[in-house]
C-alpha positions in Angstrom: 102.9 48.0 308.4 105.2 50.4 307.2 109.4 49.9 307.3 111.4 52.5 307.3 115.1 51.6 307.0 116.4 55.1 307.1 116.9 58.3 308.4 117.0 58.3 312.3 116.7 54.4 312.2 120.0 54.8 310.0 121.9 56.0 312.3 120.7 54.2 314.8 121.8 51.0 312.9 125.6 52.7 312.0 125.7 53.0 315.4 124.4 49.7 317.2 124.2 47.4 314.0 122.5 46.3 311.4 119.7 43.9 313.8 119.1 46.8 315.6 115.5 47.1 314.4 114.9 43.4 315.0 116.6 42.7 318.0 113.1 42.6 320.2 111.4 41.1 318.0 113.4 38.6 316.5 111.5 35.2 317.9 108.7 36.2 316.6 108.5 35.8 313.0 110.7 32.1 313.1 108.5 29.0 312.1 106.5 31.3 309.9 105.8 30.5 305.8 105.8 33.9 304.7 107.0 37.3 306.3 105.7 40.4 304.5 106.0 44.0 305.3 105.5 47.3 303.6 109.4 48.6 302.9 109.2 52.1 302.6 111.9 53.8 301.5 114.9 52.7 298.7 117.6 50.6 299.3 120.9 52.1 297.4 124.2 52.2 297.9 124.5 55.4 295.5 121.7 57.8 297.8 122.5 55.7 300.9 122.3 59.0 303.8 119.7 60.2 301.7 116.0 61.1 303.1 113.9 57.5 302.6 117.5 55.8 301.3 118.7 52.7 303.0 122.2 50.8 303.4 122.2 47.2 301.2 123.5 46.1 304.6 120.2 46.1 305.9 119.4 42.9 303.4 121.3 40.7 305.5 119.5 41.3 308.4 116.0 41.6 306.6 117.4 37.4 305.7 118.4 37.1 309.0 114.6 37.7 310.2 112.9 35.6 307.7 111.3 38.7 305.5 110.5 37.0 302.3 108.0 39.3 300.3 107.9 43.3 300.8 106.1 45.5 299.0 107.6 48.5 297.2 104.3 49.9 296.4 104.2 53.1 298.2 104.8 56.9 298.0 109.0 56.7 298.7 109.8 53.8 296.8 110.5 55.8 293.3 112.1 59.0 295.0 115.1 58.4 293.5 114.0 57.2 290.4 113.6 54.3 288.1 117.3 53.0 288.0 117.4 53.2 292.1 113.8 51.5 292.3 115.5 48.5 289.8 118.5 48.6 291.8 116.7 47.9 294.8 114.9 45.3 293.1 117.8 43.9 292.4 119.2 43.7 295.4 116.1 42.0 296.9 116.6 39.3 294.4 119.4 38.4 294.8 118.8 37.5 298.5 115.5 36.0 297.6 113.4 38.2 298.9 110.4 39.0 296.6 109.6 42.7 295.8 105.9 42.8 295.2 104.6 45.6 293.4 105.4 49.1 291.8 104.6 52.6 293.2 103.6 54.0 289.9 102.0 51.1 288.2 99.6 47.9 288.6 101.8 44.7 288.3 101.1 41.3 289.0 100.6 39.5 292.0 104.0 37.3 293.5 102.4 34.1 294.0 103.7 31.7 296.5 102.4 27.7 297.5 102.0 26.8 301.0 101.0 23.5 302.1 99.3 23.2 298.5 97.8 26.6 299.1 98.1 28.8 296.5 98.6 32.6 297.8 98.6 35.2 295.8 99.8 38.8 297.0 99.5 41.8 295.1 100.6 45.6 296.4 99.0 48.7 294.9 99.9 52.7 295.7 96.7 54.2 296.0 98.4 57.8 296.7 100.0 57.3 293.4 97.7 60.3 291.3 98.5 57.2 288.4 96.4 55.3 290.6 93.4 53.2 288.7 91.1 51.1 290.5 89.7 49.7 287.6 92.8 48.4 286.5 93.2 47.2 289.9 90.0 45.3 289.7 90.8 43.5 286.1 94.1 42.2 287.7 92.9 40.5 290.7 89.9 38.8 288.5 93.0 36.6 287.0 93.5 34.8 290.4 90.6 34.0 291.5 91.4 30.1 292.1 94.1 31.4 295.3 93.8 33.2 298.7 94.4 36.6 297.4 95.9 39.7 299.7 95.9 42.5 298.7 98.8 45.1 300.3 97.6 48.7 299.6 99.1 52.1 300.7 96.5 54.3 301.0 94.3 56.8 303.6 94.8 60.1 306.2 98.1 60.0 308.0 97.7 60.1 311.9 93.7 59.3 311.0 92.9 56.3 313.2 89.4 55.8 310.9 89.7 55.2 307.5 87.9 57.6 305.1 85.5 56.9 302.4 87.7 56.7 299.1 89.8 54.0 301.6 86.1 51.9 302.0 85.4 52.5 298.3 88.4 50.8 296.8 88.0 48.3 299.5 84.5 47.2 299.1 85.1 47.1 295.1 88.8 44.5 295.4 86.7 42.3 297.7 83.5 42.3 295.0 86.2 41.8 291.9 88.2 38.6 294.2 90.2 40.0 297.1 90.2 37.7 300.0 92.0 40.2 302.5 93.3 43.7 302.6 96.1 44.9 304.4 96.5 48.7 304.6 99.6 51.2 305.2 100.4 54.4 305.0 98.6 56.5 307.9 101.8 55.6 310.5 98.8 54.7 313.1 96.5 52.0 313.2 93.3 52.1 311.7 90.1 50.2 312.2 89.4 46.7 310.8 86.3 46.0 308.5 84.5 42.8 307.8 82.8 43.3 304.3 81.6 40.3 302.5 82.7 37.7 305.5 86.3 39.2 304.5 88.1 41.2 306.6 90.0 44.8 306.0 92.7 46.0 308.2 92.9 49.6 307.2 96.2 50.4 308.5 98.4 48.1 310.5 100.6 51.3 311.3 104.5 51.9 312.1 106.3 48.7 312.1 110.2 50.1 312.4 109.7 54.0 311.7 110.9 56.8 313.3 107.9 58.6 314.3 108.2 58.8 318.2 106.3 62.0 318.3 103.1 60.3 319.4 101.7 56.7 321.4 99.9 56.0 318.2 102.9 56.0 316.0 104.7 54.2 317.8 102.1 51.6 317.9 101.4 48.9 315.5 99.6 45.7 314.8 101.3 42.6 312.9 98.1 40.1 311.9 99.1 36.1 311.5 97.2 34.3 308.9 96.5 30.4 309.0 94.8 28.9 306.5 92.8 25.8 306.3 90.5 24.1 303.5 87.7 25.2 306.4 88.7 28.2 308.0 91.0 31.4 307.9 92.2 32.0 311.3 93.7 35.9 312.0 95.9 36.7 315.3 96.1 40.3 316.5 99.7 41.1 317.6 99.9 44.5 319.3 102.9 46.0 318.7 105.0 48.9 320.5 108.4 50.4 318.9 110.8 52.8 321.1 113.1 53.8 319.3 112.5 51.7 316.6 112.7 48.4 318.1 109.0 47.4 318.2 108.2 44.5 320.3 104.9 42.5 321.6 103.4 45.3 323.4 103.3 44.2 327.5 100.3 41.6 328.2 98.5 44.3 330.9 98.2 46.5 327.9 96.6 44.3 325.3 93.6 43.8 326.6 92.4 48.0 326.6 94.3 48.2 323.2 92.5 45.7 321.5 89.4 46.5 322.8 89.4 50.2 321.3 90.4 48.5 318.1 87.3 46.7 318.7 85.4 50.0 319.8 86.0 51.5 316.3 85.7 48.3 313.7 83.5 46.2 312.6 80.7 45.5 316.0 80.4 41.8 314.4 84.1 41.4 314.9 84.1 42.8 318.5 84.5 40.1 321.0 86.9 38.5 318.7 89.0 40.8 318.6 88.9 41.3 321.9 90.1 37.9 322.6 93.3 38.3 320.0 91.4 35.8 317.4 89.5 36.2 314.5 88.8 32.7 312.9 86.0 33.1 309.5 84.3 30.1 307.7 85.9 30.0 304.0 
C-alpha cells in the first residue's frame, strides 16, 4: 500500500531513528524474493522537511527491511519537479532498489526473474490528468510472456468501494494482458474483484502514513504471491498501524475484518477470503 515517510512520520523518525516505522513488522518480509510498495512522496536532501519530502537516510532502512521495488507513479512523487524526481531515482538505484513508473508518463516495466518465472511490474498513475488508458493498454501488450502485475494509483480517497472508472481501467488492463492489479491512493482498503480469473485489489490502504483520524486509515492489507506453473496462491495479511508503525493485526480481529472485506468483494471469492488464502488456477 501507500508508504509515506515524511511529515509527522518524519518527525517520529528524527526522534526515534529511521528504523522506527518498520520495527513492528521487521520479520514479515524476510525470505521473500520481491518486496514492493508505493512510495508516496519525494526523497530529497534539498527539500527534506517540506510536505511529502523524505530524508535520504530512509534508504538504508528500506534496504535493511528488504524492499526491492517501489512505485513512483503517484500524485506526490513529482511535487518538487523533475530534478528532485530524478534525484530520488538515483538514490534508490544506488541502493539497488528498483523504481518503477512515473507520475505523468506511461513507462516500461521492471522485469525480474524469480525461479525461472519472469515477473513484469508496471506502475501507472491514473490520478494524473495525463493518464492515457489506451497507452497503458498498448504498453501491457508487449509483456504477455511474463506474469504481469500492474500497480496503479487511482480512486476516491476514503471510499471503501471502487468506483466505475477504476473498474473500467482494471477490466481493460486485464483484457490486454495484466495478470494481477494492485491499487492504492484511497488510503483505505477497498474491495477485491475476480475478473476473467484475475485478481484486482482496488486499494491496499495505508501501509505507513500519518492519517490516524479514522480506524480505516490505520488499517491496511498486505498480500503475498506464490507462483507455480499451475497456480497463483495469494495470502492476505491484515495490518493495523498506530503512529505509523504497521503490524500484523491481532488474530482475534482478523476473522471479522476479512469477513467484512469478503462481504463487499466478488461473492465467488468470499469463502477463500474469509480463510485468508486465495488459490487460482493459472
